[in-house]
C-alpha positions in Angstrom: -35.2 -9.4 2.7 -33.6 -10.1 6.2 -30.5 -8.1 7.7 -28.0 -9.9 9.0 -26.2 -7.0 10.6 -27.4 -7.1 14.0 -25.6 -4.1 15.6 -27.6 -1.2 14.4 -24.1 1.3 15.0 -22.2 -0.4 12.3 -22.4 -0.4 8.6 -21.6 -3.1 6.6 -20.3 -3.4 3.3 -19.8 -6.0 0.6 -17.5 -5.3 -2.4 -17.9 -6.9 -5.5 -15.4 -7.1 -8.6 -16.8 -7.9 -12.0 -14.2 -9.6 -14.8 -12.8 -12.3 -16.1 -9.7 -10.9 -16.5 -9.7 -10.7 -12.5 -10.2 -14.4 -12.5 -7.6 -15.3 -14.8 -5.3 -13.5 -13.0 -4.4 -11.1 -16.1 -5.4 -8.4 -13.8 -4.2 -7.5 -10.0 -7.6 -6.4 -8.0 -6.0 -3.4 -6.5 -9.8 -1.9 -6.5 -10.9 -4.1 -3.3 -8.0 -2.7 -1.6 -8.6 1.0 -2.0 -12.3 0.7 -1.1 -11.6 -1.5 1.4 -9.1 1.2 2.9 -11.3 4.1 2.4 -14.5 2.8 3.8 -12.7 2.0 6.9 -12.0 5.6 7.3 -15.3 6.6 7.4 -16.3 4.0 9.7 -18.2 1.4 7.2 -17.0 -2.1 7.7 -16.0 -4.3 4.7 -17.7 -7.8 5.5 -16.7 -9.5 2.3 -15.1 -9.2 -1.4 -16.8 -11.3 -3.8 -14.7 -11.8 -7.3 -17.0 -13.0 -10.3 -17.0 -13.2 -14.0 -18.9 -11.4 -16.6 -21.9 -13.5 -16.7 -25.4 -12.0 -16.1 -26.2 -15.2 -13.9 -23.5 -15.0 -11.6 -23.7 -11.1 -11.1 -27.4 -11.7 -9.9 -26.7 -14.2 -7.3 -23.9 -12.3 -5.9 -26.1 -9.3 -5.5 -28.9 -11.6 -4.2 -26.4 -12.8 -1.5 -24.6 -9.7 -0.6 -28.0 -7.9 0.3 -28.7 -10.6 3.1 -25.2 -9.5 4.2 -24.3 -5.8 4.1 -25.6 -2.5 4.1 -23.6 -1.3 1.4 -22.4 -3.2 -1.8 -20.3 -1.7 -4.0 -19.5 -3.2 -7.8 -16.7 -2.3 -10.2 -16.3 -3.7 -13.7 -18.6 -4.2 -16.6 -19.4 -0.6 -17.8 -17.6 -0.6 -21.2 -19.3 0.0 -24.1 -18.7 -3.7 -25.4 -20.9 -6.5 -25.7 -19.0 -8.5 -23.0 -19.7 -5.4 -20.2 -22.6 -6.7 -18.8 -23.4 -5.1 -15.7 -25.3 -2.3 -16.5 -28.0 -4.2 -18.2 -28.2 -6.9 -15.9 -28.5 -4.4 -13.2 -31.9 -3.1 -15.1 -32.7 -6.8 -15.4 -32.1 -7.5 -11.7 -34.2 -4.5 -10.6 -37.1 -5.0 -13.4 -36.7 -1.4 -14.9 -35.4 0.2 -18.6 -32.5 1.9 -19.5 -33.4 5.7 -20.0 -31.1 8.4 -21.5 -29.7 10.5 -19.0 -28.6 14.0 -20.3 -25.8 15.0 -18.1 -24.1 11.4 -18.6 -24.6 12.1 -22.3 -23.0 15.6 -22.1 -20.0 14.4 -19.8 -19.6 11.5 -23.0 -19.5 14.3 -25.1 -17.2 16.6 -23.6 -14.6 14.0 -23.3 -15.0 13.0 -27.0 -14.9 16.6 -28.1 -11.7 16.8 -25.8 -9.9 14.7 -28.1 -11.2 15.8 -31.1 -13.4 12.7 -32.0 -17.1 12.6 -32.8 -19.2 10.4 -30.6 -20.1 6.7 -32.0 -23.6 5.1 -31.1 -22.1 2.6 -29.2 -20.4 5.1 -27.3 -23.8 7.4 -26.6 -25.6 4.2 -25.3 -23.2 4.5 -22.0 -25.4 7.6 -21.4 -28.6 4.8 -20.9 -28.9 4.1 -17.3 -31.6 2.0 -15.3 -34.4 4.0 -14.5 -34.4 3.8 -10.7 -30.4 5.0 -10.2 -29.1 8.3 -9.6 -26.3 8.7 -12.0 -22.7 9.0 -10.6 -20.5 11.6 -12.8 -17.4 10.1 -14.0 -15.1 13.2 -15.0 -12.3 11.2 -16.1 -14.2 8.6 -18.2 -17.2 7.4 -20.3 -18.7 5.0 -18.3 -21.2 6.9 -15.7 -21.5 5.2 -12.4 -25.0 4.2 -10.9 -26.2 4.9 -7.3 -29.3 2.5 -6.4 -31.2 2.8 -3.0 -33.5 -0.3 -2.6 -35.1 -2.0 0.7 -33.1 -0.1 2.5 -29.7 -1.3 0.6 -27.0 1.1 -1.0 -26.0 -0.1 -4.1 -23.1 1.6 -6.2 -21.8 0.4 -9.5 -18.5 1.9 -10.5 -16.3 1.8 -13.6 -13.4 -0.9 -13.0 -10.6 1.4 -14.3 -8.5 2.5 -11.2 -8.3 5.9 -11.5 -11.9 6.6 -12.6 -13.4 4.6 -9.7 -11.0 6.4 -7.0 -12.1 9.8 -8.1 -15.7 8.9 -8.3 -15.4 7.3 -4.7 -13.3 10.1 -3.2 -15.8 13.0 -4.9 -19.1 11.3 -4.6 -19.8 7.7 -3.1 -17.9 8.2 0.0 -19.5 11.6 1.0 -22.7 10.8 0.1 -22.4 7.5 2.2 -21.4 9.4 5.4 -24.2 11.7 4.8 -26.8 8.7 4.0 -26.0 6.8 7.3 -24.8 10.1 9.5 -21.5 8.2 10.4 -19.8 9.5 13.5 -16.4 10.8 13.3 -13.7 8.2 12.9 -10.4 9.5 13.2 -7.1 7.2 12.0 -3.2 7.4 13.4 -0.8 5.2 11.9 2.7 4.5 13.3 5.2 2.6 11.1 7.7 0.4 13.0 10.8 -1.9 11.9 13.0 -4.3 13.0 10.7 -6.3 15.2 8.2 -9.2 14.2 4.3 -8.7 15.1 4.2 -11.3 17.8 7.4 -9.6 19.6 5.8 -6.2 19.1 2.4 -7.5 20.7 4.1 -8.6 23.8 6.0 -5.7 23.9 3.2 -2.8 24.1 0.6 -5.3 25.6 -0.3 -3.7 28.7 -0.4 0.1 26.6 -2.8 -1.7 24.1 -4.9 -3.5 27.0 -5.1 0.4 28.9 -6.2 2.0 25.4 -9.7 4.0 26.1 -12.9 1.6 24.7 -13.3 4.0 21.6 -10.2 3.2 20.2 -8.9 0.2 19.0 -5.5 -1.1 17.9 -4.8 -3.0 14.3 -1.5 -5.0 13.4 -0.7 -4.5 9.8 2.5 -6.8 9.1 4.3 -6.7 5.6 7.8 -7.5 4.5 10.4 -6.4 7.4 7.8 -4.1 9.0 4.5 -3.8 11.2 2.0 -1.1 10.4 0.3 -0.1 13.8 -3.0 1.6 13.4 -5.2 2.9 15.8 -8.9 3.7 14.9 -10.6 5.9 17.0 -14.5 6.4 17.5 -15.9 9.9 18.5 -18.0 9.1 21.5 -19.0 13.0 22.3 -17.1 12.8 25.5 -13.6 14.8 24.5 -11.5 15.9 22.1 -10.5 12.3 19.9 -7.5 13.9 18.4 -5.9 14.8 21.4 -7.0 11.8 23.1 -5.3 9.6 20.4 -2.2 11.6 20.1 -2.1 10.8 23.5 -1.8 7.3 23.2 0.4 7.5 20.1 2.9 9.5 22.6 2.6 6.9 25.1 3.8 4.5 22.5 6.4 6.3 21.3 7.9 6.1 24.7 8.0 2.4 24.9 9.3 1.6 21.5 11.2 4.8 20.0 14.1 2.3 18.4 11.3 0.6 16.2 9.3 3.8 14.9 10.5 5.1 11.8 7.4 7.0 10.7 4.4 8.3 12.0 1.5 8.5 9.0 1.5 6.3 5.9 5.2 6.5 4.9 7.2 4.0 3.1 11.0 3.3 4.9 12.4 4.4 1.9 10.3 7.9 1.8 11.1 8.3 5.6 14.9 7.6 4.9 14.8 10.2 1.9 13.4 12.7 4.3 15.9 12.1 6.8 18.9 12.5 4.4 17.4 15.8 2.6 16.1 17.3 6.1 20.1 17.3 7.2 21.4 17.6 3.8 23.2 14.1 4.0 24.4 12.2 0.8 24.1 8.4 0.3 26.0 6.0 -2.2 25.6 2.2 -2.2 27.4 -0.6 -3.1 25.0 -3.7 -3.6 26.0 -7.4 -4.3 23.0 -10.1 -3.4 20.4 -6.9 -3.7 21.3 -6.6 -7.2 20.6 -2.6 -7.0 17.0 -2.9 -5.1 18.5 -0.8 -2.2 19.0 2.0 -5.2 16.0 1.3 -6.8 14.5 2.2 -3.4 16.0 5.0 -2.8 15.2 6.7 -6.1 11.4 5.7 -6.2 11.5 8.6 -3.9 10.9 12.0 -5.8 13.2 14.5 -5.1 15.9 12.0 -4.3 18.6 13.5 -6.3 19.0 15.9 -3.4 20.5 12.8 -1.7 21.3 9.9 -3.7 24.6 10.1 -5.5 24.6 7.0 -7.2 25.6 3.2 -6.5 27.6 0.1 -7.9 26.2 -3.4 -8.4 29.5 -5.2 -7.3 28.4 -8.7 -8.3 31.2 -10.4 -9.5 34.4 -10.3 -7.2 36.3 -8.7 -10.1 34.1 -5.9 -9.9 34.7 -5.5 -6.7 38.3 -5.2 -6.7 38.5 -3.4 -9.9 35.5 -0.9 -9.5 34.9 -0.6 -5.8 38.6 -1.2 -4.4 37.9 -4.3 -2.0 41.0 -5.9 -1.0 41.8 -9.0 -3.2 43.6 -10.2 0.1 40.1 -9.6 1.9 38.3 -11.4 -0.5 40.9 -14.6 -0.3 40.7 -14.7 3.3 37.2 -13.8 4.3 35.3 -14.3 1.2 32.4 -11.9 -0.3 30.2 -12.6 2.3 31.9 -11.6 5.3 32.0 -8.6 7.7 35.4 -7.8 6.3 34.3 -7.2 2.8 31.1 -5.7 3.3 32.9 -2.8 5.2 35.5 -2.2 2.9 32.4 -1.8 -0.1 30.5 0.8 2.5 33.9 2.5 3.2 35.0 2.5 -0.8 31.6 3.4 -2.2 31.3 6.5 0.5 34.8 7.8 -0.6 34.6 6.8 -4.6 31.3 8.8 -5.0 32.3 11.6 -2.2 29.1 11.3 -0.1 28.5 11.3 3.5 27.2 7.8 3.8 28.0 4.5 2.1 25.6 1.6 2.6 26.6 -1.9 1.0 25.4 -5.3 1.1 26.9 -8.7 0.3 25.2 -12.1 0.6 23.8 -15.4 -0.6 20.1 -14.9 -1.9 19.4 -18.4 -3.1 18.1 -20.7 -3.9 21.5 -22.0 -4.5 25.4 -21.1 -3.4 25.3 -21.8 0.3 27.9 -23.6 2.1 27.8 -25.6 5.6 29.5 -22.4 7.2 27.4 -19.7 4.8 24.1 -21.3 4.4 21.7 -19.6 1.9 20.2 -16.3 3.2 23.6 -15.6 5.2 24.2 -11.6 4.4 25.9 -8.9 5.5 25.1 -5.2 5.7 27.1 -2.5 6.4 27.0 1.4 6.9 29.9 3.7 6.6 30.2 7.6 7.5 33.2 9.6 8.0 33.3 8.8 11.6 32.4 4.7 11.7 31.6 1.7 9.9 28.7 -0.5 11.2 28.3 -4.3 10.0 25.5 -6.1 10.8 25.1 -10.1 9.7 21.4 -11.1 8.6 20.1 -14.8 8.3 17.2 -15.6 6.3 15.5 -18.4 5.2 13.2 -17.2 2.7 12.7 -17.4 -1.2 15.3 -15.1 -3.2 13.1 -12.5 -3.6 11.9 -12.3 0.1 15.5 -12.3 0.9 16.3 -9.6 -1.3 13.4 -7.7 -0.1 14.6 -8.1 3.6 18.1 -7.2 2.9 17.3 -4.0 1.4 14.7 -2.9 4.5 17.3 -3.8 6.9 19.8 -2.1 4.9 17.7 1.1 5.1 16.9 0.7 8.6 20.9 0.5 9.3 21.2 4.1 8.1 18.5 5.3 10.5 19.8 3.6 13.5 23.3 4.4 12.6 22.7 8.3 12.4 23.2 10.2 15.5 20.3 10.3 18.0 19.6 14.0 16.5 19.2 12.9 13.4 16.9 9.9 13.5 13.5 9.4 12.8 10.9 8.0 15.7 
């Protein structure tokens, strides 16, 4: 079979997910994202990701095509005990081999059932029968073992579609075995998390630094709602200390854009803010209108958030702003709910009401209706208050309701980072 990978130093992979539930949109394919990220960490480049139905002809055709493009083919799905799970049988047919009982796989299946006080049925026992030309890949969390094939210089691995089973199998067995098989060079990654600047503006700001990166270090821009993740990938060329070399580049970048960096490594903004507050023994409370509790939800999604988050109030209606939050009726009548004056009072009052170090507030028009010529949809005010200052900012978004809310949430959290004294800041 012709090998299309012309660069012998690059190992190419293809991911195939099997299951009608993925094609129908009933299940979100998180497996491919995980596998792609983990393969990248060891220096294997994903060439293509394909989703196919539970049909033998589709599986065989996808395998034929993948073998012309990739050195490694990873398959998930279709390994269950029911009749619609065709992957194992189809793979045996594809390679022209029979199924044979694997004793270790039978022991693993039996132990799982015994753990729950149940007898192994014949249909479950059949899961221990594997194609004769494969190496079993143990599944310590489920009853479906994986399968490792080496055919015509290609590696093909079939794993369960259940995410937690697949991830354990990948981490414990598949990735180490791939590294050993291909003798992969050392790969190092460093991630810098930024916020408050768009991808194109960020690229322009750091262009000279990027152009001067060493040949063995590459930069990737990975934008998401409200932030841009920068990932440096270094290849050990044997000429020096890769870790030191990469850290020097990170240090240079930190000097260029300190105001936009909120964390180093795979850290979310709520996690970074939580660490900041916890480290400095600061507490926070939220008063939300247009975000409807989303800011509080992000803060409390982090384990241990009770150490710094004291509570919040969703003051959606003006009456709640006045009666529960103590916003002045005069302020609302004169400036409106979506105004600098109102959002400042919201932040100050929630801080006093819940006796916290910081008050954080949002008020705006998330859309799609409710805008006026003076205050169109996407007009939003956010405010930060502590014992020494109150800071408000106006935001203008022209997105969907959901995105407006998410952008506002991220901006409000970032305002906390920006408003604290320099010695407390992240980055």
